[in-house]
N, C-alpha and C positions, 0 to 999 in steps of 0.2 A: 458623820465624819468619824474616822478611826483615831483613837487616842494616840498621841505621839509621846513616846517615852525615851529619854536619853539613858542609855544602858552603860554602866560602868562597874567593872568588877566581876569576877566569875560567878558570884551568887545570882546577879541580875542576868547574866547570859544564860545560866542553867535554868533559871526561872523562865526565861523567854522560850527556851527550848520546850520545857513541859507544856506551857500554855499554847505554843504554836502547833505542836503535835496533837494536843487535846488530851493526852494521857501521859502517865509516868513511865518513861522507857525502862526496860529491864533486858538484860542479856542483849544489848544493842551497841551498835556504833552509830553515832550521829555526827553528821557533817554540817556545819553552818556557814553559809556563804555571806561574805561582806563585800558590798559593792561601793566602787567610787572612792573619791577622795574623803567622803564624810563617813565612809564604812557602814553604810545602811545595811541591816540585816536582810538578806534575800531568801534563798532556798534553805530550808531546813530538811535534810534528807536523813532517813533512818534506814539501816539494814540489820539483819540479824548479826550478832557478833561472829558467829561461826562462818558466815558468808564473807567476811572482811577480806581474806586473802585473795578469793577469786573475784570479788566485786569491787576491789579498791580503785582500779583503773577506770571502770565505768562510772563509779561514784564521783571521782574526781573530774571526769568528763562533763558531768552535770553541772559542776561549778564553772567550768569554762562557758558552757551555753547560758549559765545564769549571769555571766559577766563579772564574776568575782575577781577580786584582786588579792584577797586575803580570806583566812577561814579559821574556824576553831574545830578541833578534833575531839570528841568526847566518847569515852568508853564506859558503858553502864554495866557493871558486873561485880560480884563480890570477889572474883578471882583475880589477883594481881598479874598472874602470867597471861591469862587470857586478855586482860585489859591492855598490857603493854604490846603483846603480839599483834592484836588486831589494830591498835593505833599506829604501830610501826608501819604496817602495809599500807594504811590510808594516808598517814602523813608523807610517806615516800611518794605515793602516787600524786598527791597534792603538789608536792614540790617539783615533780617532773613536769607538771603542767605551768611552772613559773608562777604558782599561787603561794603566797606566804602563810604557813601556819602560825597565827599570833598566840595560840595558846592550846595546849593539849592537856586534858584532864581525865582523871579516872574517877568515876562516881560509884559509890556503893549505895547501899539502902539508906544510909545515915550520914555519910560524909563524903567529901570530894578532896582531891589533891592535885596539884599540878605535877605532871610526869614527863620524863624524857624517855619515850618508847624505845629508842635506840640504845640508850645507856641507862637502864633501870636504876643503877646505883646513884645516878644524879637526880633521881625523882624525890620529891618531898617525902620525908620519912614519917611525917604524921599528917593526919587529915584534918579538915575543918568541918564544922557542923553544917549539915546541909541547909536546914531551917529555911526553905524558900517561901514559905508562907508570909515572911515579915519583909519580903523584898518590895521594892517600888513597882516592879513589874506586876507582881501578884496583886498588890493592893489596887493598881490602876485597873487591871483587867477583870478583878473580881467585881469592882464597882460598875464595870460595863456589862456584868452578867456572864462573863466567860467562865465556864467550868472545866475542870480537869477530871478526867476518868481515872480510875485506879489502874487500868491496864488497857492495851490495844484492843483486846477482845470486847471490852466494854463499849466500844464505839459501835458495835453491831446492833442491828435492829433486834429488839426484844419480841418474840412472837406474842400476839394476842392470846388470851385464853381460848381453849379449844371450842367452847360453844360459840364464840364470836367468829372464829375461823370457819366454823361449819356453816354459819349463817351467810358468810360471805361467800363460801364455795356453793352454797344453794342458789345464789344469784347466777353464778357463772353456769351452773348445770341447767337452770332454767333457760337462760340466753342461748345455750348451745342446743338444748332440745328443740327450741322454737326454729332453729335451723336459719334464722335471719342474718343478713349481713350486718356488720356494725355500722350504725348511723354515726358517721364521723362528726358532722355538725352537731348532732345531739350530744355526742361524747364530750366534745370541747365545751359545749354549753353546760354539761354537768360538771366539768372540772371547774370552770369559772364560777358557777353557782355555789359549788361547795366551798370554794375559797372565800366567797363573799359572805356566806352564812356560817361557815364553820361547823357545819352539820356533818361531822365525821362519824358515820355509822358503818357497821359491818356491811350492810347492803350496799351502800355507796362504794366501799372499798372493793367489793366484789364486781360491781358494774364497771368501775373505772379499770380494775385489773383486766376484765375481759375486753374492754374497748381498747386497751393500750397493747393487746396482742396484735392489733392492726398497726403496722409501723407508721402509717401516715397519721394515725391519732396520736402516737407517740411523738412524731416529729412536730405536729401542730402544738402540742404542749410544750415541747422544748423550745420552740420559737416563741410561745407565749410568756416564757420566763424572762426573755431577753428584752431589754429597752427597745421600743419601736418595733417589736416583733408581732404585735397584734394582727396587723393587716396580713402578714405572711402566714400565721397561724390560721386565720380565717380562710385564706386561699388554699392552704393545703387540705383543710378540713372539707372545703366545698369541691375540691377537685379541680379548681379553676387555674392552678398553676403553682409553681414553686420557684419562680424566678428570684424571689427575694430572700430565699434561704441564705445564699452567700453573703449578702450584705448584712443579714440579721446576725449570722454568726460572727461576722467581722467585728461586732460590738464586744465580743469576747475575745477573739483570737488576735486581732490586729494590735501589734505593739505600739502604733501610733494613736489609734482612735479607741482601742479597747478600754472599756469602763469597768470599774468595781461593780460587783453585784449589789443591788439595793436591797437591804435586809427587809424593808417594808414589803418587798415582793417575794424575795427568795425565801425567807424565814417561814411564812405561812405555806408556801409551795412545798418546801422540804418537810414541813410537818404533815401535810397531806400525803405526800409520797411515802413517808415513814408509815403512816397510817395503813396506806394500801399494802406496803410490804410486810407490815406485821400481821395482816390478815390472810394474805395470799402470797405464795412464792412467785412473785412477779419480776421477771428479768427486766422488764421495761421500768418499773418503779425504781428497782435498785440501781439500774444504770443511770437514770435521771438523777438519782441522789448522788451517784459518783460524780456525775457532771457538775452538779451544783457545788459539791465539796471541792473538786478541782478548781472551779472558777473562783471560789473563795480562798484558794491558796492552801487548802487543807489536804494535802497530799495523803497523810495517814488515814484519814476518814474516807477519802476517795478509794484508795486501795482496799479498805475492808469492804465497802459496798460493792466494788468490782469483783473481789473474790466471792462474795455472796451471790452475785450474778453468775459467776462460772459454776457454782454449785447447782444453780437452778438450770442454766442452759450454757454449756461450754462453748457453744458455737455463736453466742450472741454477738453480732458483728460490731454494733456501736460500743458495747463494753470493751471489745478487743481494741478499738480505735483509741478510746480514751486511755486504756491501759498502755498503749504503745507511746502516747504523749507522756504519760507519767514515767514510764521506763527511760524515755529519751530526755528526761528532765525538763520538758517543755512546759513552761508556765504560762498562764493566761496573760493576755496583752497587757493588762494594767500593771501587772508585777514586772514584766519586762521593760515596761516603760519607767518603772521606778516610782510609780504614783501611790 
């Protein structure tokens, strides 16, 4: 079960943003969606501060898609002019969608203050100490093992040491030189066996990365991550059909039946995919990491993984599809259902 925290006051809201994004924003404009009568926090969307004038309308449109009735607007920058300018664009766009901005804040590295972006002389003249570590949100999420990175870049996969990457590459080279087709059933079996044993070695990373260049292996692993997707994964790997893919993905996409990811399944899978991506520039592994992050409601981390995929293969279709969902503000089913 996810912890439930009642959020009151700007510091708690700012702490929520930081933990929701997974990193401390800088030079950013963040929009927080509030849904329903109970004003539950929904979508937390971040853009670069300089993009606010051009992206304000699209950003506000994501709140509409998210079912927001109100919102918070937060500018992160040491520059007061940049903060007021960016917040003014986004606040106007939010109001144009009949969504009420309940608070607009300017956050520097050490303090925050309420601002009126359209009338800066009405903004608070002095700031309040940020000190988010002492908030209820921080205490609750730290106890749950949730960590915050120093910056967005810190969400990226750290490459393994070069000797380990060389060992993984040797496995791929050997497989290619044999000229054999990928054994999809064996590849899915290797994936499952490695999850069960935790034997994350460079050799395994290389073999899995090579196997996932076969799209059907990648799709079988994708379905294997989803509740009740085992039979579909087996059928895809065996080449006996993919009729169950739609129903399997419905467990993620459907706003009525969509379920939260189960950390007992997705955390080990994410760790193994990160291991593969650290050893091999694998578009498949990075894309599946992006998918898992999106399913978990972590759009910032999903975008980082998808951007890394683009660096490896700009034409990778599944990454583009997940990216389109993110760009459109499309949340996984369990979030749209308010669960």
